[in-house]
BAKEBA-96666 format. One line per 5 residues: number of its first residue (from 1); their letters; for each residue y, x, z of N, C-alpha, C. Coordinates in Angstrom, 1 decimal. Atoms other than C-alpha are relative to their C-alpha. Layout:
residues N
NUM> A> Y,X,Z,Y,X,Z,Y,X,Z; ...
//
This chain:
residues 291
1> MNLEL> 0.9,1.3,-0.3,45.8,28.9,-19.2,-0.2,-0.4,1.3; 0.1,0.6,-1.3,45.6,26.4,-16.5,-1.0,-0.8,0.2; 1.1,0.9,0.0,42.4,24.9,-15.5,0.2,-1.0,1.1; -0.1,1.1,-0.9,42.3,21.5,-13.5,-1.1,-0.8,0.2; 1.1,1.1,-0.1,39.7,19.2,-12.1,0.6,-1.5,-0.4
6> VLEAQ> -0.3,1.2,0.5,40.0,16.0,-14.0,-0.7,-1.1,0.8; 0.7,0.9,-0.5,37.3,14.1,-12.4,-1.3,0.5,0.7; 1.1,-0.4,-0.4,34.6,14.8,-10.0,-1.3,-1.1,-0.1; 0.9,1.0,0.4,31.9,12.8,-11.8,-1.6,0.2,0.4; 1.3,-0.5,-0.2,28.7,14.5,-10.7,-1.0,-0.6,-0.8
11> SDVGE> 1.0,0.4,1.2,27.1,13.8,-14.0,-1.2,0.9,0.0; 1.2,-0.8,0.1,23.6,15.0,-14.5,0.0,0.9,-1.0; -0.2,-0.8,1.1,24.2,16.2,-17.8,1.3,-0.5,-1.0; -1.3,0.6,0.6,28.0,15.4,-18.9,0.0,0.7,-1.5; 0.0,-0.7,1.3,28.0,15.9,-22.7,0.9,-1.1,-0.8
16> SPVWD> -0.6,1.0,1.2,29.6,14.7,-26.0,1.6,-0.5,0.5; -1.5,0.5,-0.5,33.4,14.6,-24.8,0.8,-0.4,-1.5; -0.9,0.2,1.1,35.7,12.9,-27.3,1.2,-0.9,0.3; -1.3,0.5,-0.3,39.3,12.0,-27.2,0.3,-1.4,-0.7; -0.3,1.3,0.7,40.2,8.3,-27.8,1.5,0.0,-0.5
21> TDNGG> -1.3,0.0,0.7,43.0,8.5,-30.2,1.0,-1.1,0.1; -0.9,1.3,-0.1,44.2,4.9,-29.8,0.3,-0.1,1.3; -0.6,0.4,-1.3,44.4,4.6,-26.3,0.1,1.1,1.1; -0.3,-1.1,-0.9,44.6,8.1,-24.9,-0.9,0.3,1.2; 1.0,-0.4,-1.0,41.5,8.6,-22.8,-1.1,0.8,-0.5
26> LWWVD> 1.1,-0.9,0.4,38.3,10.4,-22.8,-1.5,-0.7,0.2; 1.4,0.8,-0.1,34.8,9.1,-23.5,-1.0,1.3,0.1; 1.0,-0.9,0.2,31.8,11.2,-22.8,-1.5,-0.8,0.7; 1.4,0.7,-0.4,27.9,10.6,-21.9,-0.5,0.7,1.2; 0.9,-0.8,-0.8,25.6,11.4,-19.1,-1.4,-0.1,-0.7
31> LLRGE> 1.2,0.0,1.0,22.7,12.3,-21.3,-1.0,-0.6,0.5; 1.3,0.3,-0.3,19.6,11.9,-19.6,0.1,-1.4,0.9; -0.3,1.3,-0.5,20.9,9.0,-17.6,0.4,-1.1,-1.0; -0.4,0.9,1.1,21.9,7.2,-20.9,1.2,-0.7,0.3; -1.3,0.7,-0.4,25.4,6.2,-19.6,1.2,0.6,-0.8
36> LHYWD> -1.2,-0.2,0.8,28.6,6.0,-21.5,1.3,-0.1,1.1; -1.2,0.0,-1.0,31.8,6.9,-19.4,1.4,0.0,-0.7; -1.4,0.1,0.6,35.4,6.5,-20.1,1.2,0.3,1.2; -1.2,-0.2,-0.9,38.6,8.0,-18.2,1.3,-0.4,-0.7; -1.1,0.5,0.9,41.7,6.5,-19.1,1.2,0.8,0.0
41> GRGNW> -1.0,-0.9,0.0,43.9,9.5,-18.6,1.1,-0.3,1.1; -0.8,0.3,-0.9,45.7,7.8,-15.7,-0.6,-0.2,1.3; 0.9,0.0,-1.2,43.0,8.3,-13.1,-1.1,-1.1,0.1; 0.8,1.0,-0.1,40.8,5.3,-13.8,-1.1,0.5,-0.9; 1.4,-0.2,0.7,37.0,5.8,-14.6,-0.9,-1.0,0.2
46> TKRPS> 1.1,1.0,-0.1,34.4,3.6,-15.6,-1.1,0.6,-0.8; 1.2,-0.4,0.6,30.9,3.9,-16.6,-0.8,-1.3,-0.4; 0.8,1.0,0.3,28.6,1.6,-18.6,-1.3,0.0,0.6; 1.4,-0.2,-0.4,25.2,0.6,-17.8,-1.0,0.9,-0.9; 0.9,-0.7,0.8,22.4,2.7,-19.0,-0.6,-0.7,-1.0
51> IGQSL> 0.6,0.7,1.2,21.2,2.0,-22.5,-1.7,0.2,0.3; 1.2,-0.1,-0.3,17.6,2.7,-21.0,-0.9,1.2,-0.5; 0.7,-1.2,0.7,16.8,6.0,-22.8,1.1,1.0,0.0; -1.1,-1.2,0.0,18.7,9.5,-23.2,1.0,-0.4,-1.2; -0.9,0.1,1.0,21.9,9.4,-25.1,0.6,1.3,-0.1
56> GFVVP> -0.3,-1.2,0.4,22.6,12.5,-26.6,1.5,0.2,-0.3; -1.4,-0.1,0.4,25.9,12.1,-28.3,0.5,-1.4,-0.4; -0.8,0.9,0.6,28.7,9.7,-29.3,1.0,0.6,-1.0; -1.1,-0.4,1.1,31.0,10.0,-32.5,0.8,-1.0,-0.3; -0.9,1.4,0.3,33.9,7.6,-33.3,-0.6,-0.6,-1.4
61> FDRGR> 0.4,0.6,1.1,33.0,5.0,-35.9,1.0,-1.1,-0.3; -1.3,1.0,0.3,35.1,1.8,-36.4,0.1,-1.1,1.1; 0.0,1.0,-0.9,36.6,-0.9,-34.2,-0.3,0.4,1.5; 0.5,-0.2,-1.4,36.1,0.9,-30.9,-1.5,0.2,0.2; 1.5,-0.1,-0.2,32.5,1.5,-31.7,-0.4,1.5,-0.2
66> FVAGT> 0.3,-1.4,0.1,30.6,4.8,-31.8,-1.5,-0.1,-0.8; 1.3,-0.2,0.5,27.6,6.0,-33.6,-0.7,1.1,1.0; 0.5,-0.5,-1.1,25.2,7.3,-31.1,-1.5,0.5,-0.3; 1.4,-0.3,0.3,22.0,9.5,-31.0,-0.6,-0.1,1.5; 0.7,0.4,-1.1,19.4,8.4,-28.5,-1.5,0.7,0.1
71> RDGIG> 1.3,-0.5,0.2,15.8,9.3,-27.7,-0.7,-0.4,-1.3; 0.6,0.5,1.1,14.6,7.1,-30.4,0.6,0.2,-1.2; -0.5,-0.1,1.3,17.0,7.7,-33.1,1.5,0.0,0.0; -1.4,0.2,0.3,20.5,6.9,-34.3,0.3,-1.4,-0.2; -0.4,1.4,-0.2,22.4,3.6,-33.7,1.5,-0.1,0.1
76> VLEAD> -1.6,0.5,-0.4,25.7,1.8,-33.0,0.0,-0.5,1.5; -0.4,0.2,-1.4,26.9,1.9,-29.5,1.3,-0.7,0.2; -1.2,1.0,-0.3,29.7,-0.7,-28.4,0.6,0.5,1.1; -0.6,-0.5,-1.4,32.3,0.4,-25.9,-0.3,-0.6,1.3; 0.4,0.7,-1.3,30.8,-2.1,-23.6,-1.3,0.5,0.5
81> GHFDL> 1.2,-0.4,-0.1,27.7,-0.2,-23.7,-1.5,-0.4,-0.7; 1.1,0.7,0.8,25.5,-2.4,-25.9,-0.5,1.0,-1.1; 0.4,-1.1,1.3,23.3,-0.3,-28.4,-1.0,-0.7,-0.7; 0.8,0.5,1.2,21.6,-1.2,-31.7,-0.7,1.1,-0.7; 0.6,-1.0,0.8,19.2,1.2,-33.1,-0.2,-0.2,-1.3
86> IASVE> 0.1,0.4,1.3,19.5,1.5,-36.7,-0.9,0.9,-0.7; 0.9,-1.0,0.5,17.6,4.6,-37.8,-1.1,0.7,0.9; 0.8,-0.9,-0.9,14.6,6.0,-36.0,-0.2,1.4,-0.7; -0.1,-1.3,0.5,14.4,9.7,-36.1,-1.3,0.6,0.7; 1.2,-0.8,-0.4,11.1,11.7,-35.5,-0.9,-0.9,1.0
91> PDRPD> 0.9,0.7,-0.8,8.9,8.8,-34.2,-1.5,0.5,0.1; 1.2,-1.0,-0.2,5.8,11.2,-34.7,0.0,0.9,0.8; 0.0,-1.1,-0.9,7.2,13.5,-32.2,0.7,-0.5,1.3; -0.4,0.7,-1.2,7.5,11.5,-28.9,0.5,0.9,1.0; -0.7,-0.7,-1.0,8.4,14.5,-27.0,1.5,0.8,-0.4
96> FRMND> -1.3,-0.4,0.6,11.5,15.1,-28.8,1.1,-1.1,0.0; -1.0,0.9,-0.2,14.9,13.4,-28.6,1.3,0.6,-0.9; -1.2,-0.4,0.5,18.3,13.4,-30.2,0.9,0.7,1.0; -0.6,-0.7,-1.2,20.6,16.0,-28.6,1.5,0.0,-0.7; -1.3,0.0,0.3,24.1,16.9,-29.9,0.3,-0.4,-1.5
101> GKCDP> -0.4,0.4,1.3,26.0,15.6,-32.9,1.5,-0.3,-0.2; -1.6,0.2,0.4,29.3,15.5,-34.9,0.1,-0.4,-1.6; -0.2,0.4,1.4,30.6,14.4,-38.1,0.9,0.9,-0.7; -0.7,-0.9,0.6,31.9,16.8,-40.8,1.2,-0.9,-0.3; -1.1,0.8,0.5,35.2,16.1,-42.4,0.1,-0.8,-0.9
106> QGRLW> 0.4,1.3,1.1,33.7,14.0,-45.2,-0.6,-1.2,0.6; 0.6,1.1,-0.7,32.3,11.8,-42.4,-1.4,-0.2,-0.1; 1.4,-0.1,-0.2,28.8,12.7,-42.6,-0.4,0.5,1.3; 0.5,-0.3,-1.3,26.8,12.8,-39.3,-1.0,1.2,-0.1; 1.2,-1.0,-0.1,25.0,15.8,-38.3,-0.5,0.1,1.3
111> AGTMS> 0.3,0.2,-1.5,22.8,15.9,-35.3,-1.4,0.6,0.0; 1.1,-1.0,-0.3,19.9,18.1,-33.9,-1.1,-0.9,0.9; 0.9,0.4,-1.1,16.6,17.1,-32.0,-0.5,1.1,0.8; 0.5,-1.1,-1.0,15.2,19.0,-29.1,-1.1,-0.5,0.7; 1.1,0.1,-0.9,12.0,19.3,-26.8,0.7,0.4,1.4
116> DATHT> -0.3,-0.5,-1.4,13.1,19.3,-23.0,-1.1,0.9,0.4; 1.1,-0.8,-0.8,9.8,20.8,-22.2,-0.1,1.4,-0.6; 0.3,-1.4,0.4,9.7,23.8,-24.7,1.4,0.8,-0.6; -1.3,-0.7,0.5,13.2,24.3,-26.1,-0.3,0.9,-1.3; 0.5,-0.5,1.3,11.5,25.2,-29.3,-0.2,-1.2,-1.2
121> DGRLY> 0.4,0.9,1.1,10.8,23.6,-32.8,1.1,-1.3,-0.3; -1.1,1.3,0.3,14.2,21.5,-32.9,0.4,0.1,-1.5; -0.5,0.2,1.5,15.5,20.2,-36.2,1.3,-0.4,-0.2; -1.5,0.7,0.3,18.8,19.4,-37.8,0.0,-0.8,-1.1; 0.2,1.1,0.8,19.2,16.4,-39.5,1.9,-0.4,-0.8
126> RMDAN> -1.1,0.5,0.6,22.1,14.8,-41.9,0.0,-1.4,-0.1; 0.0,1.5,0.2,23.0,11.0,-41.9,1.4,-0.3,-1.0; -1.2,0.3,1.1,25.3,9.9,-45.1,0.5,-1.6,0.4; -0.8,1.1,-0.3,27.5,6.9,-45.1,-1.1,-1.4,-0.2; 1.2,1.3,0.2,24.3,4.6,-46.2,-1.0,0.0,1.1
131> WYVEL> 0.8,-0.3,-1.0,22.7,5.6,-43.0,-1.3,0.6,-0.1; 1.4,-0.7,0.5,20.1,7.5,-44.8,0.1,1.4,0.7; 0.5,-1.2,-1.1,18.6,10.3,-42.4,-0.9,1.0,-0.9; 0.9,-0.9,0.9,17.7,13.4,-44.3,-0.2,1.4,1.0; 0.4,-1.1,-0.8,16.1,16.6,-42.6,0.6,1.3,-0.7
136> IAEGL> -0.6,-1.0,0.7,18.2,19.8,-43.2,-0.6,1.2,0.3; 0.5,-1.2,-0.4,16.7,22.5,-41.2,-1.0,-0.1,1.0; 1.1,0.0,-1.2,13.5,23.0,-38.9,-0.2,1.3,0.5; 0.5,-1.3,-0.6,12.0,25.7,-36.8,1.2,0.6,0.9; -1.2,-0.3,-0.7,15.4,25.8,-34.8,-0.6,0.1,1.3
141> GVPNG> 0.2,0.0,-1.3,15.2,26.3,-31.0,0.6,-1.5,0.6; -0.6,1.0,-0.4,17.8,23.7,-29.5,1.3,-0.2,-0.7; -1.4,-0.1,0.5,20.4,22.9,-32.1,1.0,-1.0,0.6; -0.7,0.4,-0.7,23.4,22.1,-30.4,1.5,-0.2,-0.4; -1.4,0.1,0.3,27.3,22.4,-30.6,0.1,0.1,-1.5
146> LGWSR> -0.3,0.2,1.6,28.5,21.7,-34.3,1.9,0.1,0.0; -1.5,0.3,0.4,31.9,22.2,-35.9,0.3,0.6,-1.2; -0.3,-0.3,1.4,33.7,22.9,-39.2,1.4,0.7,0.0; -1.4,-0.5,0.1,36.8,24.9,-40.1,0.9,-0.9,-0.6; -0.9,0.8,0.7,40.1,23.4,-41.3,-0.4,-0.3,-1.4
151> DGRLL> 0.0,0.2,1.5,39.1,23.8,-45.0,-1.3,-0.7,-0.1; 1.4,0.7,0.3,35.5,22.4,-44.3,-0.8,0.9,-0.7; 0.7,-0.9,0.7,34.1,25.6,-45.8,-1.0,0.9,0.9; 0.8,-0.7,-1.0,32.6,27.0,-42.6,-0.7,-0.7,1.0; 0.8,0.8,-0.9,29.9,25.5,-40.5,-0.3,0.7,1.2
156> YLADT> 0.4,-0.8,-1.3,29.5,26.6,-36.7,-1.1,-0.8,0.6; 1.2,0.6,-0.5,26.1,25.9,-35.1,-0.3,1.0,1.2; 0.5,-0.5,-1.4,25.2,26.6,-31.3,-1.5,-0.2,-0.1; 1.4,0.1,-0.1,21.5,27.2,-31.0,-0.5,0.4,1.5; 0.1,-0.2,-1.3,20.9,27.0,-27.1,-1.6,0.5,0.2
161> GRGRL> 1.3,-0.3,-0.2,17.1,27.5,-27.4,-0.1,1.3,-0.6; 0.0,-1.2,0.7,17.5,30.8,-29.5,1.0,1.0,0.6; -1.2,-1.0,-0.6,20.7,32.0,-27.5,0.8,0.6,-1.0; -0.9,-0.6,1.4,22.8,32.3,-30.8,1.0,-1.0,-0.2; -1.4,0.5,0.8,26.2,31.3,-32.3,-0.3,0.3,-1.4
166> EWWLF> 0.2,-0.3,1.6,25.8,31.0,-36.1,1.4,-0.6,-0.7; -0.7,0.5,1.0,28.4,30.7,-38.7,-0.4,-0.1,-1.4; 0.4,0.0,1.7,27.5,29.5,-42.4,1.0,-0.5,-0.7; -0.6,0.6,1.2,29.1,29.1,-45.4,-0.5,-1.4,-0.2; 0.5,1.3,0.0,29.1,25.3,-46.1,0.8,-0.6,-1.2
171> DPERG> -0.4,0.6,1.5,29.6,23.5,-49.5,0.4,-1.5,0.6; -0.3,1.3,-0.4,31.6,20.2,-48.5,-0.3,-1.0,-0.9; 0.3,1.2,1.0,31.0,18.4,-51.7,-1.6,-0.4,0.2; 1.8,0.4,-0.3,26.9,18.6,-51.2,-0.2,-0.2,1.3; 0.4,0.3,-1.6,27.2,18.5,-47.5,-1.1,1.0,0.3
176> APVKL> 0.8,-0.8,-0.2,25.1,21.7,-47.1,0.3,1.4,0.3; -0.3,-1.5,-0.4,24.9,25.1,-45.4,-0.5,0.7,-1.1; 0.3,-0.8,1.3,24.8,27.6,-48.2,-0.5,1.3,0.5; 0.3,-1.5,-0.2,24.6,31.2,-46.4,0.3,0.3,1.5; -0.2,-0.8,-1.5,24.3,32.6,-42.6,0.9,1.1,-0.3
181> INTVQ> -0.9,-1.0,0.3,27.1,34.9,-42.7,0.5,0.8,1.5; -0.1,-0.7,-1.1,27.4,35.9,-39.0,-0.4,-0.9,1.3; 0.6,0.6,-1.2,25.7,35.4,-35.5,0.6,0.8,1.1; -0.1,-0.7,-1.4,26.4,36.4,-31.8,-1.1,-0.4,0.8; 1.2,0.1,-0.8,23.4,36.7,-29.7,0.3,0.2,1.5
186> FSVPE> -0.3,0.0,-1.3,23.6,35.9,-26.1,-1.1,0.5,0.9; 0.8,-0.7,-1.0,21.7,37.7,-23.2,-0.1,-1.2,0.9; 0.1,1.2,-1.0,20.2,35.2,-20.4,0.9,0.1,1.0; -1.1,0.1,-1.1,22.7,36.3,-17.8,1.3,-0.7,-0.6; -1.2,0.8,0.4,25.5,34.9,-20.1,-0.3,-1.4,-0.2
191> GGPDG> 0.0,1.4,0.2,24.1,31.6,-20.5,-0.4,-0.2,-1.5; 0.3,0.5,1.4,23.1,29.5,-23.7,1.1,-0.7,-0.6; -1.2,0.5,0.6,25.6,28.4,-26.1,-0.4,-1.6,-0.1; 0.2,1.4,0.1,26.0,24.6,-25.9,1.0,-0.8,-0.8; -0.9,0.5,0.9,28.6,22.5,-27.0,1.0,0.7,-0.3
196> LAVDD> -1.4,-0.8,0.3,31.8,23.5,-28.8,0.9,-0.7,-0.8; -0.6,0.8,0.8,34.8,22.6,-30.4,1.0,1.0,-0.6; -0.5,-0.9,0.9,36.9,24.3,-33.1,1.5,-0.2,0.0; -1.3,0.1,-0.1,40.7,25.0,-32.8,0.6,0.2,-1.3; -0.7,0.1,1.4,43.4,25.1,-35.6,0.1,1.5,-0.6
201> EDCAW> -0.1,-1.5,0.7,42.9,28.9,-36.0,-1.4,0.3,-0.3; 1.5,-0.1,0.3,39.2,28.3,-36.6,-0.7,0.9,0.8; 0.8,-0.6,-1.1,38.1,29.7,-33.4,-0.9,-1.1,0.7; 1.0,0.8,-0.8,35.1,28.4,-31.7,0.2,0.1,1.7; 0.0,-0.1,-1.4,35.4,27.4,-28.0,-1.3,-0.4,0.3
206> VCMWG> 1.3,0.1,-0.2,31.9,27.7,-26.9,-0.4,-0.3,1.7; 0.4,0.1,-1.4,30.5,26.2,-23.5,-1.4,0.5,0.3; 1.1,-0.9,-0.4,27.9,28.4,-21.7,-0.7,-0.7,0.9; 0.8,0.6,-1.1,25.0,26.6,-20.2,-0.7,1.0,1.0; 0.5,-0.8,-1.0,24.1,28.3,-17.0,0.9,1.3,0.0
211> GHSVR> -0.8,-1.1,0.0,27.1,30.8,-17.8,1.4,-0.4,0.5; -1.3,0.5,-0.9,29.9,28.8,-15.7,1.1,0.6,-0.9; -1.2,-0.6,0.7,32.4,29.7,-18.6,0.1,-0.9,-1.5; -0.3,0.2,1.3,33.8,28.7,-22.0,0.5,1.1,-0.7; -0.6,-1.1,0.7,34.4,31.3,-24.5,0.4,-0.2,-1.3
216> RYAPS> -0.6,0.3,1.1,36.5,31.6,-27.5,-0.5,1.1,-1.0; 0.4,-1.1,1.0,35.1,33.3,-30.6,0.6,-0.1,-1.4; -0.6,-0.1,1.4,36.9,34.3,-33.8,-1.4,0.0,-1.1; 1.1,0.1,1.0,34.7,33.7,-37.0,-0.6,1.3,-0.2; 0.6,-1.6,0.4,34.3,37.6,-37.1,-1.1,0.0,1.0
221> GDLLQ> 1.0,-0.4,-1.2,32.1,37.1,-33.9,0.8,0.8,1.1; -0.4,-0.7,-1.2,34.6,38.9,-31.6,0.6,-1.2,0.9; -0.3,0.6,-1.3,35.3,37.5,-28.1,1.4,0.1,0.3; -1.7,-0.3,-0.3,39.0,36.6,-27.6,0.4,-0.4,1.4; -0.3,0.4,-1.2,39.1,34.6,-24.4,-1.2,-0.6,0.8
226> VIEIP> 1.0,0.7,-0.7,37.0,33.4,-21.5,0.6,-0.9,1.1; -0.2,0.8,-1.1,37.6,30.5,-19.2,-1.1,-0.2,0.9; 0.8,0.1,-0.9,35.8,30.7,-16.1,-0.1,-1.4,0.7; -0.1,1.4,-0.6,34.7,27.3,-14.7,-1.1,-0.3,1.3; 0.6,0.0,-1.1,33.7,26.4,-11.3,-1.1,-1.1,0.1
231> AFNAA> 1.2,0.5,0.1,30.5,24.8,-12.4,-1.0,0.9,-0.6; 1.0,-1.0,0.6,27.3,26.3,-13.1,-0.4,-0.3,-1.5; 0.4,0.2,1.3,26.5,24.7,-16.4,1.2,-0.7,-0.8; -1.4,0.8,0.8,29.5,24.1,-18.9,-0.9,-0.4,-1.1; 1.1,0.5,0.9,27.8,21.7,-21.2,0.9,-0.3,-1.4
236> SCAFG> -0.7,0.5,1.1,30.5,20.5,-23.8,1.5,0.0,0.1; -1.3,0.0,-0.1,34.2,20.4,-24.7,0.6,-0.7,-1.1; -0.7,0.6,1.2,36.8,18.7,-27.0,1.4,-0.1,0.4; -1.3,-0.1,0.0,40.4,18.8,-27.7,0.5,-1.3,0.2; -0.4,1.3,0.1,42.7,16.0,-26.7,1.5,0.1,0.7
241> GDDWQ> -1.5,0.0,-0.4,46.1,14.9,-25.1,0.8,-0.2,-1.1; -1.1,0.5,1.1,49.3,13.9,-26.9,0.2,1.1,-1.1; -0.2,-1.0,1.0,49.6,17.3,-28.7,-1.2,1.1,-0.1; 1.3,-0.7,0.3,45.9,18.3,-28.8,0.0,1.5,0.6; 0.2,-1.5,-0.5,46.4,21.4,-26.6,-0.6,0.1,1.4
246> DLYIT> 0.8,0.1,-1.2,44.3,20.2,-23.6,-1.4,0.0,-0.5; 1.5,-0.2,0.1,40.6,21.4,-23.7,-0.7,-0.8,1.1; 1.0,0.7,-1.0,38.3,18.8,-21.8,-1.3,0.5,-0.1; 1.2,-0.7,-0.1,35.2,20.2,-20.6,-1.0,-0.7,0.9; 1.0,0.7,-0.6,32.2,18.5,-19.4,-1.1,0.9,0.6
251> TARYG> 1.0,-0.8,-0.6,29.6,20.1,-17.0,-1.3,-0.7,0.5; 1.4,0.6,-0.4,26.1,19.3,-15.6,-0.5,0.9,1.3; 0.5,-0.3,-1.0,24.3,19.5,-12.5,-1.7,0.0,0.0; 1.6,0.0,0.2,20.6,19.1,-13.9,-0.6,1.3,0.1; 1.0,-1.3,-0.4,18.1,21.3,-12.6,0.5,0.9,0.9
256> LTDQQ> -0.2,-1.2,-1.0,19.9,23.1,-9.9,-0.4,-0.5,1.3; 0.6,0.1,-1.3,18.6,23.6,-6.6,1.1,-0.4,0.9; -1.0,0.4,-0.9,20.2,22.5,-3.5,1.1,1.1,0.4; -0.8,-1.4,-0.4,21.3,26.2,-2.7,1.2,0.1,-1.3; -0.9,-0.1,1.1,22.9,26.2,-6.4,1.2,-1.1,0.3
261> IQKWP> -1.1,1.0,-0.2,24.8,22.9,-5.7,1.1,0.5,1.2; -1.0,-0.5,-1.1,26.3,24.2,-2.4,0.7,0.8,-0.6; -0.7,-0.9,0.6,27.5,27.1,-4.4,0.9,-0.5,-1.0; -0.7,0.4,1.1,28.7,25.3,-7.4,0.2,-1.6,0.1; 0.0,1.4,-0.3,29.5,21.8,-5.8,0.8,-0.8,-1.1
266> LSGSV> -0.8,0.9,1.0,31.9,20.7,-8.9,-1.1,-0.1,-1.2; 0.8,0.5,1.4,28.9,20.8,-11.3,0.0,-1.3,-0.2; 0.2,1.4,0.3,28.8,17.6,-13.1,1.6,-0.6,-0.2; -1.4,0.4,0.1,32.6,17.4,-13.1,0.5,0.2,-1.5; -0.6,-0.1,1.4,35.1,17.1,-16.0,1.3,0.8,0.3
271> FRCRL> -0.9,-1.0,-0.2,37.8,19.7,-16.3,1.0,0.1,-0.9; -1.0,-0.1,1.1,40.9,20.1,-18.4,0.7,1.3,-0.1; -0.7,-1.6,0.2,42.4,23.6,-19.6,1.3,-0.3,-1.1; -1.3,0.0,0.8,45.9,23.7,-20.9,0.1,1.4,-0.9; 0.2,-1.1,1.0,45.7,26.1,-24.1,1.6,0.2,-0.7
276> DVKGR> -1.4,0.0,0.8,48.4,27.6,-26.2,-0.3,-0.1,-1.4; 0.4,0.2,1.4,46.5,26.7,-29.4,-0.5,-1.5,0.2; 0.5,1.2,0.3,45.8,23.4,-30.8,-1.3,-0.3,-0.5; 1.2,0.4,0.5,42.7,21.5,-31.6,0.3,-1.5,-0.9; -0.1,1.2,1.0,42.0,18.5,-33.9,-0.7,-1.2,0.6
281> PADTF> 1.0,1.5,-0.3,40.7,14.8,-33.5,-1.3,0.1,-0.6; 1.4,-0.2,0.5,36.9,14.3,-33.9,0.1,-0.5,-1.3; 0.2,0.7,1.4,36.0,13.4,-37.5,-0.9,-1.1,0.4; 0.6,1.4,-0.2,34.8,9.8,-37.7,-1.0,0.0,-0.9; 1.1,0.4,0.8,31.7,8.4,-39.3,0.5,-1.2,-1.0
286> KGQGP> -0.7,0.8,1.0,32.7,7.0,-42.7,-1.0,-1.1,-0.5; 0.7,1.0,0.7,29.8,4.6,-43.1,0.6,-1.5,0.2; -0.7,1.5,0.2,30.7,0.9,-44.1,-0.7,-1.0,1.1; 0.5,0.8,-0.9,28.5,-0.6,-41.4,-1.4,0.2,0.1; 1.5,-0.1,-0.1,24.7,-0.7,-40.3,-0.4,-0.8,-1.1
291> R> 0.7,0.6,1.2,22.5,-1.4,-43.3,-0.8,-1.3,0.5
//
């Protein structure tokens, strides 16, 4: 494995990286600042103006647009940074916001909500092609990284608040988790599981918030590899590159003291690690357009 610094972005919370399959660059968000960022793969970096609220995730949609999760709910984010809210989520819980989100292989969006104050009582939602949002699970901590196996019958879920990584049997036809089959519980010194990406061998690469590493886990729960990251918080990751063997890793400097930033000055940067296993493109939202 060969880890390299891609960009010293100094993101507050760099999250939701996604490889641009059309143009060959990387998109990601600075979550609490509400900014969309783009790196073109040739050293050029641009960021869009803040949307004026938190921006938890972006997933590919159509014609260069994204479905995005914000403080207020789910909507459409243009590549130029313009955002239109389509579906409010939890307007009765003002202290909660959208966090991470991904699409399953059928094109349904899955996304969690969280409280920055308590890291408890998070919920997981599913949105279908008609932009209908349905509550799937509640009583979580901080539902975070999501992923699916190649056959779509295994769901991966990181819960940062409860410090655990879960594997669920998944019914792709109904779009529903069926049975919890395995968990890995993390201790506080290890950090909390945050964003994740699933490779072609159905192993999960899990970013460790506060653990300055990315860990590869088999569905059995066995730890297979560890990538040490020179940033305190590894936040999220995604596969990219021409052959899908590059793992892009976003990091964060949120909450760090001056002393911690001196020790971890590259916190908030974007890194790339060349792997000997391939990943897959992000699944796109299959909706036909906002209702």
